[in-house]
C-alpha positions in Angstrom: -11.1 -14.3 1.6 -8.7 -12.5 4.0 -8.4 -8.8 4.4 -6.0 -6.3 5.9 -6.5 -2.5 6.2 -3.6 -0.1 6.7 -4.1 3.5 7.5 -1.1 5.8 7.3 -1.4 9.4 8.5 1.4 11.5 7.0 1.7 15.0 5.6 3.0 13.5 2.3 0.3 10.8 2.0 -0.6 12.0 -1.5 2.9 11.4 -2.7 3.1 7.9 -1.2 -0.3 7.2 -2.7 0.8 8.2 -6.2 4.0 6.2 -5.9 2.0 3.0 -5.0 -0.8 3.5 -7.5 0.8 1.8 -10.5 1.7 -1.2 -8.5 -1.9 -1.5 -7.1 -3.3 -1.6 -10.6 -1.4 -4.7 -11.5 -3.4 -7.9 -11.8 -2.3 -10.6 -9.4 -3.8 -14.0 -9.3 -4.6 -14.2 -5.6 -4.5 -10.6 -4.4 -6.3 -7.4 -4.9 -5.2 -4.0 -3.5 -7.4 -0.9 -3.1 -5.7 2.4 -2.4 -7.3 5.8 -1.5 -6.0 9.0 -0.1 -8.0 11.4 2.1 -6.1 14.6 2.8 -3.1 13.4 4.9 -4.2 9.8 5.3 -3.4 6.9 3.0 -5.8 3.9 3.2 -4.8 0.6 1.8 -7.0 -2.5 1.7 -5.5 -5.8 0.7 -7.7 -8.7 -0.1 -6.2 -12.2 -0.6 -7.3 -15.7 -1.1 -4.9 -17.1 1.5 -2.8 -15.9 4.4 0.5 -16.4 2.4 -0.6 -14.1 -0.4 -1.9 -11.5 2.2 1.4 -11.6 4.1 3.5 -11.3 0.8 1.4 -8.3 -0.3 1.6 -6.6 3.1 5.4 -7.1 3.2 5.8 -5.7 -0.3 3.6 -2.6 0.2 5.0 -1.8 3.6 8.6 -2.0 2.2 7.5 0.3 -0.7 6.0 2.8 1.8 9.1 2.7 3.9 11.3 3.3 0.8 9.1 6.3 -0.2 9.4 7.8 3.2 13.2 7.3 3.2 13.5 9.0 -0.2 11.5 12.0 1.0 13.9 12.3 3.9 16.9 12.6 1.5 15.4 15.4 -0.5 
């Protein structure tokens, strides 16, 4: 099993956490994602059976985080 941990410190970490939560609850065959938020820090753990699944999940979640940050800039 492969694992990646991403910690993002941001004043709006709670908003990003809530935007990612529905996606993290989806059942995927080779990947599991655990999210938590502590004050202004989002902690994301991705567990995957193989490197390809880990990379795909990392790419997806990092893109969604980036999109959330870009949307907050527009407001």
